[in-house]
C-alpha positions in Angstrom: -29.4 -19.9 -24.7 -28.8 -23.4 -23.6 -31.2 -24.4 -20.6 -28.0 -25.2 -18.4 -26.2 -21.7 -18.9 -26.5 -19.3 -15.9 -28.7 -16.0 -16.0 -26.9 -13.2 -17.2 -27.3 -11.5 -14.0 -25.0 -14.2 -12.3 -21.7 -13.3 -10.7 -18.8 -15.3 -9.9 -18.3 -14.5 -5.8 -14.9 -13.3 -6.4 -16.2 -10.8 -8.8 -19.2 -9.7 -6.9 -16.5 -9.4 -4.0 -14.7 -6.9 -6.0 -17.5 -4.9 -6.7 -18.2 -5.2 -3.4 -14.8 -3.5 -2.2 -14.8 -1.3 -5.5 -17.8 0.6 -4.1 -16.9 0.4 -0.7 -13.5 2.0 -1.0 -15.5 4.9 -3.1 -17.5 5.7 -0.6 -14.6 5.4 2.0 -13.1 8.2 -0.2 -16.2 10.5 -0.4 -17.4 10.0 3.1 -14.2 8.4 5.5 -14.1 5.0 6.9 -15.5 5.8 10.1 -19.3 6.5 8.0 -19.3 3.6 6.0 -22.7 2.0 6.0 -22.8 -1.6 4.5 -26.5 -0.3 3.5 -25.1 2.5 1.2 -22.2 0.1 -0.1 -25.3 -2.7 -1.1 -27.1 0.0 -3.1 -24.0 1.8 -4.6 -23.5 -1.8 -6.0 -27.1 -2.7 -7.0 -27.7 -5.5 -4.6 -29.7 -5.8 -1.8 -28.3 -5.8 1.7 -28.7 -9.9 2.2 -26.7 -10.4 -0.7 -24.1 -8.0 0.4 -23.8 -9.8 3.5 -23.5 -13.5 2.0 -20.3 -11.9 1.1 -19.4 -10.0 4.3 -21.5 -10.7 7.0 -20.8 -7.9 8.6 -18.9 -4.4 8.4 -15.6 -5.9 10.1 -15.6 -8.1 7.1 -16.6 -5.5 4.9 -13.9 -3.1 6.3 -11.3 -6.2 5.9 -12.2 -7.1 3.0 -10.9 -3.3 1.7 -8.1 -3.8 3.4 -6.6 -6.8 1.9 -8.1 -5.4 -1.5 -6.3 -2.1 -1.0 -2.8 -3.8 0.6 -3.3 -6.9 -2.5 -2.8 -3.6 -4.8 0.1 -1.8 -3.9 1.7 -5.4 -3.2 1.3 -5.3 -6.9 2.7 -2.1 -8.1 6.2 -3.2 -6.1 8.9 -4.4 -7.8 10.7 -7.9 -7.6 12.1 -9.2 -4.3 15.4 -7.9 -3.5 18.2 -9.7 -5.7 21.6 -9.6 -3.6 23.1 -10.2 -7.6 21.8 -6.8 -8.4 23.0 -3.1 -7.6 21.0 -2.7 -4.1 21.4 1.5 -5.2 18.6 1.0 -8.5 17.0 -1.5 -6.5 16.2 1.3 -3.6 15.6 3.6 -6.8 13.2 1.3 -8.2 11.3 0.3 -5.0 11.0 4.6 -3.9 10.0 4.8 -7.8 7.0 2.2 -7.2 5.9 3.9 -4.7 5.9 7.3 -6.0 3.7 5.9 -9.3 1.5 4.8 -6.7 0.7 7.8 -5.2 0.7 9.5 -8.9 -1.4 6.9 -10.8 -3.4 5.2 -8.1 -3.9 8.1 -5.3 -6.8 6.3 -4.1 -4.8 3.8 -2.5 -3.0 5.5 0.0 -5.8 7.8 0.5 -7.9 4.5 1.4 -5.3 3.2 4.0 -5.0 6.5 5.6 -8.3 6.3 6.3 -8.1 2.6 7.3 -5.4 3.6 9.9 -7.9 5.7 11.6 -10.1 3.2 12.4 -7.9 0.7 13.5 -8.0 1.3 17.0 -11.2 0.3 17.1 -11.1 -2.4 14.5 -7.5 -4.7 15.6 -8.0 -6.5 12.9 -7.4 -3.9 10.4 -5.2 -2.7 12.4 -3.3 -5.9 12.7 -3.3 -6.2 9.0 -1.8 -2.5 8.5 1.1 -3.4 10.4 1.7 -6.4 8.9 1.7 -4.9 5.9 3.9 -2.0 6.9 7.0 -4.0 8.9 6.9 -6.2 5.3 7.5 -3.1 3.2 9.5 -1.8 5.5 11.5 -5.2 5.4 12.1 -4.9 1.9 13.9 -1.6 2.7 15.9 -2.8 5.1 17.3 -5.9 3.0 18.2 -3.6 0.2 20.0 -1.7 2.6 21.7 -4.2 4.2 23.0 -5.9 0.5 23.7 -2.3 -0.6 26.1 -2.4 2.8 27.6 -5.8 1.8 28.4 -4.6 -1.4 29.9 -1.1 -0.5 27.2 1.1 -1.6 26.0 2.3 1.2 27.7 3.2 4.6 29.7 0.4 6.9 28.4 1.5 9.6 24.5 2.0 8.4 22.1 0.2 10.7 19.6 -1.1 8.0 16.2 -1.3 10.2 16.4 2.4 11.3 17.4 3.8 8.1 14.4 1.4 6.1 12.3 3.5 8.8 13.8 7.1 7.8 13.2 6.2 4.5 9.3 4.8 4.4 8.4 7.4 7.3 9.3 10.2 5.2 7.9 9.3 1.8 4.9 8.2 3.4 4.1 11.8 4.3 3.4 12.8 0.9 0.3 9.7 0.8 -2.4 12.8 2.1 -0.7 15.4 -0.3 -2.5 13.5 -3.5 -0.8 13.2 -7.0 -0.4 17.1 -7.5 2.1 17.2 -3.9 4.5 15.1 -5.0 7.0 18.2 -6.0 9.4 17.7 -2.8 9.5 13.6 -3.2 12.5 13.2 -5.0 14.4 15.9 -3.6 13.4 14.4 -0.5 14.4 11.2 -1.2 17.5 12.5 -3.0 18.9 14.1 0.2 17.9 10.9 2.1 19.9 9.2 -0.4 23.0 11.2 -0.1 23.5 10.2 3.6 23.0 6.4 3.0 25.8 6.3 0.2 29.4 5.2 1.5 32.2 8.3 0.9 34.9 7.7 -1.3 38.0 6.8 0.1 40.0 10.3 0.9 36.5 11.9 1.4 36.6 13.3 4.9 33.7 15.6 4.6 
């Protein structure tokens, strides 16, 4: 080994923070966010408490790291931003498909998000981060619905934001159910979609 090479136990700060976040998420899923302890996280990672505090000074900092990690993981699973040149109905379905797949393939994300939401009243920064993410996610749906209304795909009298809240509210109810509780996911969305679509001319039903 070259005398200037770092020791084998050295890890970049980003890598260490990723390990800390992963350990904290695992403990939150096992015991709940309210029961999370920095010493337990340090033990899970295999570092001492002072090293943990170098990366996250307080429990609030640790929770913020977890929230940011979960948010980034969710955002990485989203399809491209809404595109006015593409079919709004196809984009809506792609958005819903991405959320469905996250519940199926990464159920820990929704489960951890739900745990963080429970402690948000006592952790204002966590609450603000969750609200910001939720607003941004809902805004994507509202933008797609606006495009679809202009394309004539969705009802001319559709109000995008309330409709977006209806969709996200209905579908997030599947989050706590885990991969085994998704049987009604698509039937529920199909019923919602039927209510959004413009009716053919002459159809007065």
